[in-house]
Structures are given as C-alpha cells and as structure tokens.
N, C-alpha and C positions, 0 to 999 in steps of 0.2 A: 828146406826151401824147395818149392816146386820147380821142376825143370821148365825151360822155355817150351819144349815140345808139349809137356803135360798142360801147361797154361793155355797154349793155343788149342789143344784138343778139348779142354774143358769149356772154352768160351766160344769156339768157332764151330761151324757145322761141317767139320772136315775130320776124317779119320787120321790116325797117326801115320798111316802109310801115305795118304794124300799129302799130309803136312811135310813129311820127310822128303817126298818128291819135290814139293814146292820150294822147300828150304834149300834144296840143292841146285835149283835152276839159276841161270843168270837173271839179274834184276829185270831186264827188259822182257824176258819170257814170263816172269812172275807177274809183272804189271799187266800183261796181256792175257794172262791165263784165265780160263773159265772159272777156276776155283776161286781166285781172288775177286773176280767180277761178281761171282755169286755172293760172296761175303759182303762186298760193298753194296750190291743191290738189295740184300736182305736187311740192311740197317734200317731201322725205323726212324728216318730222318725227321719226320714230323714230331714224334715223341722226344727225340733228342733236342730238337729246337725248343720245344715247350719246356723242357727240363734243364735248359742251359743254366739257369740260376742255381739249381741244385748242384750241377757239375762244377760250376764256378766256385761255390762255397766248399765243396769237397776238395777241389784242387788247391784253393787258397789255404786250407788247413793242412792237407797232406803233403803238398809239394815241398815246402821248406825243409822238413826233415828228410825227405827223399833226396833233395838236392845236396843236403849236407852229407848224407850217406854216399852219394855218388862221388863227391869231392874227397871226403876223408877216408872212406873205406875202399873205394874202387879206383881212386886216383884220377878221376876224370877232370881234365884241366878246365875246359870251358863249360861252366854250369850257369844257367840263368840265375840272375840275382833276385828274381821274384817269380811267383807263380803266374803273374800277369801274362808273360810271354807264352807259356804253354796254354793257358786258358784262352788267350786271343787266337792262337793257332787252331785249337780244337773248334772254337766257334766259327772261325773262317772256313775250316774244312766242312763242318756240318752245313754251313750256308753256301758251300760250293765256291768259296773265294780263295781257297788254298788247294794245292795239288799234292799228291803222294810223292811226285818227283821232287818237289821243293822240300818236302819233309825229309826225304832221304838225303838230299844235299846238305841240309842243316845238321844232320846227325853223322855225316861221314867221318868227322874227326874222332868220334867216340870209338874206342877199341872194341872189337867184337866181344871179348869176354865180359866187359863191363856192360855193354848194351844188352847182351843176352841175360845177364844176372838181374838187370833192372826191369825186365818185362813183367815178371810175376809180381813184384812189389807195386809197380805202377798200376797194373790191373786190379790188384788188391786194395788200392786206394779207395775204391768204391764199395768195399765190403760193408762199411757202416751205413750205407743208404738203406733206410728201412723198407721202402717199397721194393719188393723183390723184382718186379718187372722192370722198373727203372734201373735198379742196380744191374740186372743182367744185360739190359740194352747198352748201358754205358760201358760195362766190362767188355762186351762184344765189340763195341766201337773202338775202344782203346786197344784191344788185342788185334783187331783188324788193321789199325794204323801201325802197330808195332811189327806186323808180319813183314812188310817190305823193308823195314829197317834192318831186320835180322838177315833177310835174304841178301841185301846189299852188303852188309858187314861180312857175311860169309864169302860172298863173291870177291870182295876186296882182299880178304885174307888169302883166298885161293890164288888170286892173280899176283899177289906180292910175296909169295913164298919162294 
C-alpha cells in the first residue's frame, strides 16, 4: 500500500520535502500556509461541480467497503453508516458551504494511524473513473482535503504524548 506521503506527492503539486515540512506544522500554520492555499486555489472547482454526479456515484459504490475496512480492520469506532454523509460534505466543500476547519473537527476522533492508512484507499476510490482528467481532478481534491486531516492528527499526537 502506498504511504500517505507518496499519495500526497503523487496527487498534489508539492515535493516530498514541502509535504514533510507541511505535515510537521501545527494545523493553524498549515491552514494559513501558501502551499495549502496554492493547492486549494488550483482545484478546478467548476469541473468538480459539473462532475459531482460522477463523484457521488463513485462514493456511493466505493465508500461502504471503505467504511467496513475502517471499522473492521482499523478499529475506527465512529464510521458513517452511509456514503451520503461524505458525499454531502464533499459537495458542500466544492460549493464553499463547508470549511476545512469543520472537516478537521469531524475527524478528530479518528486515531492518526488509521487516518493515515485511509488516505491512499480513499484517493484510490476514484481510480475507476474512465476520464483521466476528471479522475485526476477528484483525486487531487480528495488528497487536498485529507492533507489538513493528517496535519491535525499528527499535531494531536505530538501534543498528547
């Protein structure tokens, strides 16, 4: 399985060195960083909005087994009971109705090892999208959304040691 760093490096326009530096920052610094802002600004929101039905169908198909894996293999306690939650959140984010801060708060209970192991499979959920450009745009969007989650989990782990 691909590491979190490799997944981010493959789908984001950042070097491994930039990513390592970003992943070691406090969440507030990460959220304000030019690197994260560059990733957010480079998302093709228009195409993402236009292809929300594609993303919704991918998530509806791929999330139930992903949630089962989180619960049964990684021991994550609070797992959504349907893909509707995640799909609604992604749509809300693309439509600028949800914030990264709220996303981080929703995922704080997830232990860092489980959160990091889940990044690659979540991004890979879009591997089956036939249109390469749409696949890449959604994988980049999901990787971008996962980045502050990993930063927050690492920060929480550092402060609670």
